[in-house]
C-alpha positions as CSV (number, residue, x, y, z in Angstrom):
1,M,0.0,0.0,0.0
2,A,2.8,2.4,0.8
3,E,4.4,1.6,-2.6
4,L,1.1,2.4,-4.3
5,M,0.9,5.7,-2.4
6,A,4.4,6.6,-3.4
7,F,3.7,6.1,-7.1
8,A,0.4,8.0,-6.8
9,L,2.2,11.0,-5.2
10,T,4.5,11.1,-8.2
11,G,1.4,11.9,-10.3
12,L,0.9,15.2,-8.4
13,G,3.0,16.9,-11.1
14,A,0.8,16.0,-14.0
15,G,-2.2,16.4,-11.7
16,A,-1.2,20.0,-11.0
17,L,-1.3,20.7,-14.7
18,F,-4.7,19.1,-15.0
19,A,-5.9,21.0,-12.0
20,G,-4.5,24.3,-13.2
21,L,-6.1,24.0,-16.6
22,A,-9.4,22.9,-15.0
23,L,-9.3,26.1,-12.9
24,G,-8.8,28.1,-16.1
25,V,-11.7,26.4,-17.7
26,V,-14.0,27.2,-14.8
27,I,-12.8,30.8,-14.8
28,N,-13.5,31.2,-18.5
29,F,-16.9,29.6,-18.2
30,R,-17.8,31.8,-15.3
31,G,-16.6,34.9,-17.1
32,C,-18.1,34.5,-20.6
33,G,-19.9,31.1,-20.7
34,A,-17.2,29.6,-23.0
35,V,-15.5,26.2,-22.5
36,N,-12.0,27.1,-23.6
37,L,-10.4,24.0,-25.2
38,G,-7.4,26.2,-26.2
39,L,-6.1,26.6,-22.7
40,G,-3.9,23.5,-23.1
41,A,-2.3,25.2,-26.1
42,V,-1.8,28.4,-24.1
43,A,0.1,26.3,-21.5
44,M,2.2,24.8,-24.3
45,L,3.0,28.2,-25.9
46,A,4.0,29.6,-22.5
47,A,6.3,26.6,-21.8
48,F,8.0,27.1,-25.2
49,G,8.2,30.9,-24.7
50,F,9.8,30.4,-21.3
51,Y,12.3,28.0,-22.9
52,E,13.3,30.6,-25.4
53,L,13.7,33.4,-22.8
54,R,15.6,31.2,-20.4
55,T,17.7,29.1,-22.7
56,N,18.4,31.2,-25.8
57,V,18.0,34.7,-24.5
58,G,19.6,33.9,-21.2
59,L,17.2,35.8,-18.9
60,P,17.0,35.0,-15.2
61,T,14.3,32.6,-14.2
62,V,12.2,35.2,-12.4
63,V,12.3,37.6,-15.3
64,A,11.6,35.0,-17.9
65,V,8.6,33.7,-15.9
66,A,7.3,37.2,-15.4
67,L,7.6,38.1,-19.1
68,T,5.9,34.8,-20.0
69,L,2.9,35.5,-17.8
70,V,2.6,39.1,-19.0
71,A,2.6,37.8,-22.6
72,A,0.0,35.2,-21.7
73,G,-2.2,37.9,-20.2
74,L,-2.0,40.1,-23.2
75,A,-2.8,37.1,-25.4
76,G,-5.9,36.4,-23.3
77,A,-7.1,40.0,-23.5
78,L,-6.5,39.9,-27.3
79,F,-8.4,36.6,-27.8
80,D,-11.3,37.9,-25.7
81,W,-11.5,41.1,-27.7
82,A,-11.2,39.3,-31.1
83,A,-13.6,36.3,-30.3
84,F,-15.5,36.2,-27.0
85,R,-16.6,39.9,-27.2
86,H,-18.4,39.2,-30.5
87,L,-19.8,35.9,-29.3
88,R,-21.4,37.2,-26.1
89,D,-24.9,36.2,-27.3
90,A,-23.9,33.3,-29.4
91,P,-24.5,29.6,-28.6
92,A,-22.0,27.9,-26.5
93,M,-21.0,25.7,-29.4
94,S,-19.9,28.7,-31.4
95,K,-17.6,29.9,-28.5
96,L,-16.1,26.4,-28.2
97,I,-15.4,26.2,-32.0
98,A,-13.5,29.5,-31.7
99,T,-11.3,28.0,-29.0
100,L,-10.6,25.1,-31.3
101,G,-9.2,27.6,-33.8
102,L,-6.8,28.7,-31.1
103,L,-5.8,25.1,-30.4
104,L,-5.2,24.4,-34.0
105,S,-3.1,27.5,-34.7
106,A,-1.0,27.0,-31.5
107,Q,-0.1,23.4,-32.2
108,A,0.7,24.1,-35.9
109,F,2.9,27.1,-34.8
110,I,5.0,24.9,-32.5
111,A,5.1,22.1,-35.1
112,E,6.4,24.6,-37.7
113,F,9.1,26.2,-35.6
114,Y,10.3,23.1,-33.6
115,D,9.7,20.4,-36.2
116,G,8.4,17.9,-33.8
117,T,11.5,17.9,-31.6
118,V,11.3,17.1,-27.9
119,L,13.1,19.7,-25.7
120,A,14.4,19.6,-22.2
121,A,12.5,22.4,-20.4
122,P,14.5,24.5,-18.0
123,E,13.5,23.9,-14.4
124,V,11.7,26.5,-12.2
125,L,11.3,24.4,-9.1
126,P,14.3,22.3,-7.9
127,A,14.0,18.6,-8.8
128,T,17.0,17.3,-6.9
129,D,15.4,17.0,-3.4
130,A,13.2,14.0,-2.8
131,V,11.2,12.3,0.0
132,T,11.6,8.5,0.2
133,I,8.4,6.6,0.7
134,A,8.5,2.8,0.8
135,G,11.9,2.9,-0.8
136,I,10.7,5.1,-3.7
137,P,12.0,8.7,-4.0
138,V,9.2,11.2,-4.6
139,P,10.6,14.6,-5.7
140,T,9.6,17.4,-3.4
141,N,8.6,19.6,-6.3
142,R,5.5,17.4,-6.7
143,F,4.4,18.6,-3.2
144,V,5.2,22.2,-4.1
145,L,3.1,22.0,-7.2
146,A,0.2,20.5,-5.3
147,G,0.6,23.3,-2.7
148,L,0.5,25.9,-5.5
149,V,-2.7,24.4,-6.8
150,A,-4.2,24.7,-3.3
151,V,-3.1,28.3,-2.9
152,V,-4.4,29.3,-6.3
153,T,-7.7,27.5,-5.6
154,L,-8.2,29.2,-2.2
155,V,-7.4,32.6,-3.7
156,L,-9.9,32.1,-6.5
157,I,-12.6,30.9,-4.0
158,A,-12.0,34.0,-1.9
159,V,-12.0,36.4,-4.9
160,Y,-15.1,35.0,-6.5
161,R,-17.0,34.7,-3.2
162,W,-16.2,37.9,-1.3
163,T,-15.0,40.6,-3.7
164,R,-17.0,43.0,-5.7
165,F,-15.5,41.5,-8.9
166,G,-16.4,38.0,-7.9
167,V,-20.0,39.0,-7.1
168,A,-20.3,40.8,-10.4
169,T,-19.0,37.7,-12.3
170,R,-21.5,35.5,-10.5
171,A,-24.3,37.9,-11.2
172,A,-23.4,38.1,-14.9
173,S,-23.3,34.3,-15.2
174,E,-26.8,34.1,-13.7
175,N,-28.4,37.0,-15.7
176,E,-26.4,39.3,-17.9
177,R,-29.2,41.8,-18.4
178,S,-29.6,42.2,-14.7
179,A,-25.9,42.6,-14.3
180,L,-25.9,45.3,-16.9
181,L,-28.7,47.1,-15.2
182,A,-26.8,46.9,-11.9
183,G,-23.9,48.8,-13.6
184,Y,-21.6,45.9,-14.4
185,S,-19.9,45.7,-17.8
186,T,-20.1,42.1,-19.0
187,N,-17.4,42.9,-21.6
188,R,-15.0,44.0,-18.9
189,L,-15.8,41.0,-16.7
190,S,-15.2,38.6,-19.6
191,L,-11.9,40.4,-20.5
192,I,-10.6,40.1,-16.9
193,N,-11.7,36.4,-16.5
194,T,-10.2,35.4,-19.8
195,T,-7.0,37.1,-19.0
196,A,-6.8,35.4,-15.6
197,A,-7.5,32.0,-17.2
198,F,-4.7,32.4,-19.7
199,V,-2.3,33.5,-17.0
200,I,-3.1,30.5,-14.8
201,A,-2.8,28.1,-17.7
202,A,0.5,29.7,-18.7
203,G,1.9,29.6,-15.2
204,F,1.2,25.9,-14.7
205,G,2.5,25.1,-18.2
206,V,5.9,26.7,-17.3
207,L,6.1,24.9,-14.0
208,I,5.1,21.4,-15.3
209,A,7.0,21.4,-18.6
210,P,10.3,20.0,-17.0
211,I,8.2,17.1,-15.5
212,T,6.3,16.2,-18.6
213,Q,7.4,16.4,-22.3
214,L,8.0,19.7,-24.1
215,D,6.6,19.1,-27.6
216,S,3.7,20.1,-29.8
217,S,1.1,17.9,-28.3
218,T,1.7,16.6,-24.7
219,I,0.9,19.7,-22.7
220,S,-1.9,20.9,-25.1
221,Q,-3.7,17.6,-24.9
222,A,-3.7,17.8,-21.1
223,I,-6.8,19.8,-21.7
224,V,-8.8,16.5,-22.0
225,P,-8.3,15.3,-18.4
226,A,-8.6,18.9,-17.3
227,L,-12.1,19.0,-19.0
228,A,-12.9,15.8,-17.1
229,A,-12.0,17.6,-13.8
230,A,-14.0,20.7,-14.8
231,L,-17.0,18.5,-15.7
232,I,-16.9,16.9,-12.3
233,A,-16.9,20.4,-10.8
234,G,-19.9,21.4,-12.9
235,F,-17.8,24.2,-14.4
236,T,-18.5,26.3,-11.4
237,R,-16.7,24.9,-8.3
238,F,-13.0,25.7,-8.0
239,G,-12.2,23.3,-5.1
240,V,-13.8,20.3,-6.8
241,A,-12.0,21.0,-10.0
242,A,-8.6,21.2,-8.3
243,I,-9.2,18.0,-6.3
244,A,-10.4,16.2,-9.4
245,G,-7.5,17.3,-11.5
246,L,-4.9,16.2,-8.9
247,S,-6.8,12.9,-8.4
248,I,-6.7,12.1,-12.2
249,G,-3.0,12.8,-12.3
250,M,-2.4,10.4,-9.4
251,I,-4.6,7.7,-10.9
252,E,-2.7,8.0,-14.2
253,A,0.6,7.6,-12.3
254,L,-0.8,4.4,-10.7
255,I,-1.7,3.1,-14.1
256,V,1.9,3.5,-15.1
257,Y,3.0,1.6,-12.0
258,L,0.5,-1.2,-12.7
259,Q,1.9,-1.6,-16.2
260,T,5.0,-3.1,-14.6
261,M,3.0,-6.0,-13.2
262,S,3.1,-9.4,-14.8
263,W,-0.7,-9.6,-15.0
264,F,-1.2,-6.3,-16.9
265,P,-2.5,-6.8,-20.4
266,T,0.1,-6.8,-23.1
267,A,0.1,-6.3,-26.9
268,E,3.0,-8.1,-28.7
269,G,4.8,-8.4,-25.4
270,V,4.5,-4.7,-24.5
271,P,2.0,-3.3,-22.0
272,V,-1.2,-2.1,-23.6
273,A,-0.9,1.6,-24.3
274,G,-3.6,4.3,-23.9
275,I,-5.2,2.9,-20.7
276,A,-4.9,6.3,-19.0
277,D,-6.7,8.0,-22.0
278,V,-9.4,5.4,-21.8
279,F,-9.8,6.1,-18.1
280,V,-10.2,9.8,-18.7
281,L,-12.8,9.0,-21.4
282,L,-14.7,6.8,-19.0
283,V,-14.6,9.5,-16.3
284,I,-16.1,12.0,-18.7
285,V,-18.8,9.7,-20.0
286,A,-19.7,8.6,-16.4
287,T,-19.9,12.2,-15.2
288,L,-22.2,13.2,-18.1
289,F,-24.5,10.2,-17.6
290,L,-24.7,10.7,-13.9
291,R,-25.2,14.5,-14.1
292,G,-27.2,14.5,-17.3
293,K,-27.3,18.2,-18.1
294,S,-23.9,18.8,-16.5
295,L,-23.1,22.1,-18.2
296,P,-25.0,24.9,-16.6
297,Q,-26.8,27.4,-18.8
298,R,-25.5,31.0,-18.8
299,G,-28.0,33.7,-18.1
300,S,-27.8,35.4,-21.5
301,E,-30.2,35.9,-24.3
302,L,-29.1,34.2,-27.5
303,S,-29.7,36.5,-30.4
304,Q,-27.2,34.6,-32.7
305,R,-28.1,31.3,-34.2
306,L,-26.3,28.3,-35.5
307,P,-24.9,28.4,-39.0
308,K,-27.2,28.1,-42.0
309,A,-28.0,24.8,-43.5
310,P,-29.8,25.7,-46.7
311,A,-31.6,23.1,-48.8
312,P,-29.5,22.4,-52.0
313,E,-31.0,23.5,-55.3
314,R,-29.9,23.0,-58.9
315,V,-26.9,20.9,-58.0
316,A,-26.8,18.7,-61.1
317,R,-25.4,21.4,-63.4
318,P,-22.6,22.5,-61.0
319,A,-21.8,18.9,-60.2
320,V,-21.4,18.1,-63.9
321,L,-19.2,21.1,-64.5
322,I,-17.0,20.6,-61.5
323,S,-16.6,16.9,-62.4
324,A,-15.6,17.9,-65.9
325,V,-12.9,20.2,-64.5
326,V,-11.6,17.5,-62.2
327,V,-11.5,15.0,-65.0
328,L,-9.6,17.5,-67.2
329,L,-7.1,18.2,-64.4
330,L,-6.5,14.5,-63.8
331,L,-5.9,13.9,-67.5
332,I,-3.6,16.8,-68.4
333,S,-1.9,17.7,-65.1
334,S,1.4,16.6,-63.6
335,S,1.9,14.2,-60.7
336,G,1.9,17.0,-58.1
337,W,-1.4,18.5,-59.4
338,R,-3.0,15.1,-59.6
339,Q,-2.1,14.4,-56.0
340,S,-3.5,17.7,-54.8
341,V,-6.8,17.1,-56.7
342,I,-7.1,13.6,-55.2
343,I,-6.3,15.0,-51.7
344,S,-9.1,17.5,-52.2
345,L,-11.5,14.8,-53.4
346,I,-10.7,12.7,-50.3
347,A,-11.0,15.8,-48.1
348,F,-14.5,16.4,-49.5
349,V,-15.5,12.9,-48.3
350,A,-13.8,13.6,-44.9
351,I,-15.7,16.9,-44.5
352,L,-19.1,15.4,-45.2
353,P,-19.4,13.8,-41.7
354,F,-19.1,17.3,-40.2
355,V,-21.8,18.6,-42.5
356,V,-24.2,15.9,-41.4
357,L,-23.4,15.9,-37.7
358,V,-22.6,19.6,-37.0
359,G,-24.4,21.3,-39.8
360,Y,-27.6,19.3,-39.9
361,V,-28.0,18.0,-36.4
362,G,-26.0,20.5,-34.4
363,Q,-23.9,17.8,-32.6
364,L,-20.3,18.9,-32.4
365,S,-17.9,16.0,-32.7
366,V,-14.1,16.0,-33.5
367,A,-13.8,12.2,-33.5
368,Q,-14.8,11.6,-37.1
369,L,-11.3,11.3,-38.4
370,A,-10.5,8.7,-35.7
371,F,-13.4,6.7,-37.1
372,A,-11.8,7.1,-40.5
373,G,-8.7,5.6,-39.1
374,V,-10.6,2.7,-37.7
375,A,-11.9,1.9,-41.3
376,G,-8.4,2.3,-42.7
377,F,-6.6,0.1,-40.2
378,A,-9.4,-2.5,-40.4
379,T,-9.1,-2.6,-44.2
380,S,-5.4,-3.4,-43.9
381,R,-5.8,-6.0,-41.1
382,I,-8.8,-7.8,-42.8
383,A,-6.8,-8.1,-46.0
384,D,-3.8,-9.4,-44.1
385,A,-5.6,-11.8,-41.9
386,W,-8.5,-13.0,-44.1
387,G,-7.3,-12.2,-47.6
388,L,-10.4,-10.0,-48.3
389,G,-9.6,-7.2,-50.6
390,F,-11.8,-4.8,-52.5
391,P,-14.8,-4.5,-52.0
392,L,-15.5,-6.8,-49.1
393,G,-12.5,-5.7,-47.0
394,P,-13.3,-2.0,-47.1
395,A,-17.0,-2.7,-46.6
396,L,-16.2,-4.5,-43.4
397,G,-13.9,-1.7,-42.3
398,I,-16.5,0.9,-43.0
399,A,-19.1,-1.2,-41.1
400,L,-16.8,-1.4,-38.1
401,A,-16.2,2.4,-38.2
402,T,-20.0,2.9,-38.4
403,A,-20.6,0.7,-35.4
404,I,-17.9,2.3,-33.2
405,G,-19.1,5.8,-34.3
406,T,-22.7,5.0,-33.5
407,L,-21.6,4.1,-29.9
408,L,-20.7,7.8,-29.6
409,A,-24.4,8.5,-30.0
410,L,-25.1,6.9,-26.6
411,P,-23.7,10.0,-24.7
412,G,-25.3,12.1,-27.4
413,L,-28.7,10.8,-26.4
414,R,-28.3,12.4,-23.0
415,V,-26.1,15.5,-23.8
416,R,-25.4,17.6,-26.9
417,G,-23.4,20.5,-28.1
418,V,-20.4,21.4,-25.9
419,N,-20.7,18.4,-23.7
420,L,-20.7,16.1,-26.7
421,A,-17.6,17.9,-28.1
422,I,-15.8,17.1,-24.9
423,V,-16.7,13.4,-25.1
424,S,-15.7,13.3,-28.8
425,M,-12.3,15.0,-28.1
426,A,-11.6,12.4,-25.4
427,T,-12.7,9.6,-27.7
428,A,-10.4,10.8,-30.5
429,V,-7.4,10.9,-28.1
430,A,-8.3,7.4,-26.7
431,I,-8.7,5.8,-30.1
432,A,-5.4,7.3,-31.2
433,S,-3.5,6.0,-28.2
434,F,-5.4,2.8,-27.2
435,G,-6.5,1.9,-30.7
436,F,-3.8,3.0,-33.1
437,G,-1.0,2.9,-30.6
438,N,-1.2,-0.9,-29.9
439,E,0.6,-3.1,-32.4
440,T,-1.9,-6.0,-32.0
441,W,-4.8,-4.2,-33.5
442,G,-3.4,-0.8,-34.4
443,A,-0.2,0.4,-36.2
444,R,2.5,-2.2,-36.6
445,L,6.2,-1.4,-36.6
446,A,6.6,-3.2,-39.9
447,G,3.9,-1.0,-41.5
448,D,0.3,-1.5,-42.6
449,P,0.2,-1.9,-46.3
450,V,-3.0,-1.8,-48.3
451,D,-3.3,-3.3,-51.7
452,S,-4.9,-1.3,-54.5
453,P,-8.5,-1.9,-55.3
454,H,-9.3,-4.2,-58.3
455,V,-12.6,-4.7,-60.0
456,F,-12.8,-7.6,-62.5
457,G,-9.0,-7.6,-62.7
458,I,-8.9,-3.8,-63.4
459,N,-6.6,-1.8,-61.1
460,L,-8.3,1.3,-59.7
461,G,-5.6,2.2,-57.3
462,A,-3.0,4.9,-57.2
463,D,-0.5,2.7,-59.0
464,A,-2.8,1.8,-61.9
465,S,-1.5,2.3,-65.4
466,F,-3.1,4.8,-67.7
467,F,-2.6,5.5,-71.4
468,L,-2.5,9.3,-71.0
469,G,-0.1,11.5,-69.0
470,D,3.1,10.3,-67.3
471,D,3.5,7.1,-65.3
472,A,4.2,8.9,-62.0
473,L,2.1,8.3,-58.9
474,P,-0.8,8.8,-58.2
475,S,-2.6,7.5,-61.3
476,A,-5.4,9.4,-62.9
477,V,-7.5,6.2,-62.6
478,F,-7.5,6.4,-58.8
479,G,-8.6,10.1,-59.2
480,F,-11.6,8.9,-61.3
481,F,-12.4,6.4,-58.7
482,C,-12.3,9.0,-55.9
483,L,-14.5,11.3,-58.1
484,A,-17.1,8.6,-58.4
485,V,-17.1,8.1,-54.7
486,C,-17.5,11.8,-54.1
487,L,-20.4,12.1,-56.5
488,V,-22.3,9.2,-54.9
489,L,-21.7,10.4,-51.3
490,G,-22.2,14.0,-52.1
491,L,-25.6,13.3,-53.7
492,L,-26.5,11.1,-50.8
493,T,-25.8,14.0,-48.4
494,V,-27.7,16.4,-50.6
495,N,-30.8,14.2,-50.8
496,L,-30.5,13.6,-47.0
497,R,-30.9,17.4,-46.5
498,R,-33.7,17.6,-49.0
499,G,-35.7,14.7,-47.6
500,H,-37.9,14.3,-44.5
501,L,-35.0,13.0,-42.4
502,G,-33.0,16.2,-43.2
503,H,-35.9,18.3,-42.0
504,W,-36.2,16.3,-38.9
505,M,-32.5,16.7,-38.2
506,L,-32.8,20.5,-38.5
507,A,-35.8,20.4,-36.1
508,V,-33.6,18.5,-33.6
509,R,-30.8,21.0,-34.1
510,G,-33.1,23.9,-33.5
511,N,-34.9,22.7,-30.3
512,E,-34.8,19.1,-29.1
513,R,-37.8,19.6,-26.8
514,A,-39.9,21.2,-29.4
515,A,-39.0,18.4,-31.9
516,A,-40.0,15.7,-29.3
517,A,-43.2,17.6,-28.6
518,S,-44.1,17.6,-32.3
519,G,-43.9,13.8,-32.3
520,L,-40.3,13.3,-33.6
521,N,-38.2,10.5,-32.1
522,V,-35.1,12.6,-31.2
523,R,-33.2,9.5,-30.0
524,N,-33.5,7.7,-33.3
525,I,-32.7,10.8,-35.4
526,K,-29.5,11.3,-33.4
527,V,-28.5,7.6,-33.8
528,I,-29.1,7.7,-37.5
529,A,-27.1,10.9,-37.9
530,F,-24.1,9.4,-36.0
531,A,-24.3,6.3,-38.1
532,I,-24.4,8.2,-41.4
533,S,-21.6,10.5,-40.3
534,S,-19.4,7.6,-39.1
535,M,-20.1,5.7,-42.4
536,L,-19.0,8.7,-44.4
537,A,-15.8,9.0,-42.3
538,G,-15.1,5.3,-42.9
539,F,-15.2,6.0,-46.7
540,A,-12.6,8.8,-46.2
541,G,-10.4,6.5,-44.2
542,V,-10.4,3.8,-46.9
543,L,-9.7,6.3,-49.6
544,Y,-6.7,7.7,-47.6
545,A,-5.4,4.1,-47.3
546,Y,-5.7,3.4,-51.0
547,N,-4.1,6.7,-51.9
548,F,-0.9,6.0,-50.0
549,N,-1.2,2.1,-50.2
550,S,-0.6,2.1,-46.5
551,V,-2.2,3.2,-43.2
552,S,-0.5,5.7,-40.9
553,T,-1.7,7.1,-37.5
554,Q,-0.5,10.6,-38.5
555,R,-3.3,10.9,-41.0
556,Y,-6.1,10.2,-38.5
557,E,-4.9,12.3,-35.5
558,L,-6.9,15.0,-33.7
559,M,-5.0,17.7,-35.4
560,G,-6.3,16.5,-38.8
561,A,-9.8,16.5,-37.5
562,L,-9.5,20.0,-36.2
563,A,-8.1,21.1,-39.6
564,F,-11.1,19.6,-41.5
565,L,-13.5,21.1,-39.0
566,A,-11.8,24.5,-39.3
567,F,-12.0,24.7,-43.1
568,A,-15.5,23.3,-43.1
569,Y,-16.7,26.0,-40.7
570,I,-14.8,28.7,-42.6
571,A,-16.6,27.7,-45.9
572,G,-19.9,27.0,-44.3
573,I,-20.6,23.9,-42.2
574,G,-24.2,23.5,-43.1
575,S,-24.1,22.5,-46.8
576,V,-22.5,20.2,-49.3
577,E,-21.8,23.1,-51.6
578,A,-19.6,24.7,-48.9
579,A,-17.9,21.3,-48.4
580,V,-16.6,21.6,-51.9
581,M,-14.9,24.9,-51.2
582,A,-13.6,23.5,-47.9
583,A,-12.1,20.5,-49.6
584,I,-10.4,22.8,-52.1
585,M,-8.9,24.7,-49.2
586,A,-7.9,21.6,-47.3
587,L,-4.4,20.8,-46.3
588,D,-2.3,19.7,-49.3
589,G,-5.3,20.3,-51.5
590,V,-5.7,22.4,-54.7
591,V,-5.5,25.8,-53.2
592,I,-2.4,25.2,-51.1
593,H,-0.7,23.5,-54.1
594,L,-1.4,26.5,-56.2
595,T,-0.2,28.8,-53.4
596,K,3.1,27.0,-53.1
597,M,3.7,27.6,-56.7
598,A,3.8,31.3,-56.0
599,V,4.9,31.5,-52.3
600,P,6.9,28.7,-50.6
601,I,4.5,28.2,-47.7
602,S,4.5,25.1,-45.5
603,S,1.5,23.0,-44.5
604,Q,1.9,24.2,-40.9
605,W,1.6,27.8,-41.8
606,W,-1.6,26.9,-43.7
607,L,-3.0,25.4,-40.5
608,I,-1.9,28.5,-38.5
609,M,-3.8,30.7,-40.9
610,G,-6.8,28.3,-40.9
611,G,-7.1,28.4,-37.1
612,L,-6.9,32.2,-37.0
613,V,-9.4,32.6,-39.8
614,L,-11.7,30.2,-38.0
615,V,-11.7,32.4,-34.9
616,L,-12.6,35.4,-37.0
617,V,-15.3,33.6,-39.1
618,V,-17.0,32.2,-36.0
619,A,-17.0,35.7,-34.4
620,R,-17.9,37.8,-37.5
621,N,-19.7,35.5,-39.9
622,P,-20.9,32.2,-38.4
623,D,-22.6,31.2,-41.7
624,G,-19.2,30.9,-43.4
625,L,-17.7,32.5,-46.5
626,V,-19.9,30.6,-49.0
627,H,-23.4,31.2,-48.1
628,A,-25.1,34.2,-49.7
629,E,-28.4,35.8,-48.7
630,G,-31.6,34.8,-50.4
631,D,-32.5,31.7,-52.4
632,E,-29.6,32.1,-54.9
633,P,-27.0,29.2,-54.8
634,P,-23.9,30.1,-52.9
635,P,-20.6,31.0,-54.7
636,P,-18.9,29.5,-56.6
637,F,-22.1,27.7,-57.6
638,N,-24.0,31.0,-58.2
639,W,-21.2,32.1,-60.5
640,I,-21.4,28.9,-62.5
641,D,-25.1,29.0,-62.6
642,R,-25.2,32.6,-63.8
643,G,-22.5,31.9,-66.4
644,V,-24.3,28.9,-67.8
645,K,-27.6,30.7,-68.0
646,R,-26.0,33.7,-69.8
647,A,-24.3,31.4,-72.2
648,L,-27.5,29.6,-73.0
649,R,-29.3,33.0,-73.4
650,R,-26.5,34.1,-75.8
651,I,-26.9,31.0,-77.9
652,R,-30.6,31.5,-78.1
653,E,-30.0,35.1,-79.2
654,G,-27.5,34.0,-81.9
655,A,-24.4,35.4,-80.3
656,S,-21.0,34.4,-81.7
657,S,-19.3,31.3,-80.3
658,D,-16.3,33.4,-79.1
659,K,-18.6,35.6,-77.1
660,V,-20.4,32.5,-75.7
661,Q,-17.1,31.0,-74.6
662,E,-16.1,34.2,-72.9
663,V,-19.4,34.6,-71.0
664,A,-19.2,30.9,-70.0
665,R,-15.7,31.4,-68.6
């Protein structure tokens, strides 16, 4: 027992980070009603900033810490001014998506400048002293960190309970209009609270970095267990959040200790990875099921709505024209252009799940790319174990992804919106570590090859031969195959929105209680939406596997899902037409390939800009860049529609063929 206690106490370091981030989440929610998923990224940026000031600039520790905290406070004030101020009366989901933009940009920024390297963070607290418990040395800095968590928690409790500022914040969270009538500025309260949340997250990021790993993902993904702690605290109680965060850290340390036991499950002789992430997921799911409506409602009047989800009209003509352009590019372009076109086609399929789930039903999930990975890995393993290739192997892989994705609907039956986003984020992390990180059923060290699809002996894969163009990979034949899949799935999603089921989904998105009162089965509609979304994600995972003739965990990580969600929301999350533009803008797609021809820009810079634009779009234009007012089709489809109509009118009027071609262009 003493040995278990010693190992548990070593987890106070990571637990302090979880607790500090949980305190920041509670502060942010109290101040402006936003669940800030970007606080982990703030802690990560602060840790790297302190590293630069201390190691490369050579500043003293105290000065470097002070400058880092000041910079974090300024960043918090700037983010509140740029995003939260404009989202004061917006749904909680819109605020959360804005923080996802912050997370995406921050991780891409670190990945760009540090190229995935792991750094040794300079120490702030001494790590040489230790207390021996049951023969196991426990560094004293763990106790210091736990003490700092306790001090910060007590200060926050005192400030928010007995000061005028704390009373004003509580009043605004209960009823913003009454707080305004009492003379409190909700904008100022939000600014101060967001700044405080950023400073606390940055401070614990700097202190914990020497204990954990200083890279582009470890500290930022600590927001997931921090969200579990904040959920347990109901996003309101500081003391509960701090205790829960410390406890989760200690339990994760115990899991590491138990991995040394002979009875612990193994995969290929190695202890099964990802158990700690699965534990956090179970904590979140259990908390939501026990609490039900665990996220309290902020007392503000919502004058902003969710993004538009217009019914598609006149899609046949634009679909034919875009398909013709794609075919032409595949036939005459070079290998680089073909790859970018194919990537955009696959990205279109990967974005459709977000259109169905977020745009049609209003259920925010970031786990769809993880389900795509399930289909990709299953396709490889089924072919290797059972010898089933195309189409049976991919069909079984997609069915497995659909089944696992539908399980996510179970928490969605009880919660929605922000709560579901938290569950899906934990699910994506758990699938990546527990699912893809274990060699028995996930990624293998020897690789996971995927044979090209064949139909009646005809190769449809990226290595297929074709009589036109060069012989470089990928083949135009695979591009035609991807285009056919895009047309089928795109028309399926369009008809889904046009049909009765699509109208029922929008009714559920608008008001679940009103939809149930009108006789709709909200539970079944949600389950069907999750199943369709997961199936579409499975198709994307299989296409990715066939494009590279292998499966890799890097293509199905949380970062990729955030990128797809960002570009989908920028274009317009509620329509298939906008998904076309989002796919063109996607990472390594047509737009970035064209941009690289003029400006040597890396993919990470593209993600940095995508995250920043996402914040601005959510705050300024939640409908996205595509959707126009009125019944006219959105651009670029309205431009195509107008051009074709004018060309036909010119033909009827007897205009010259040159003029017709000019107008059509």
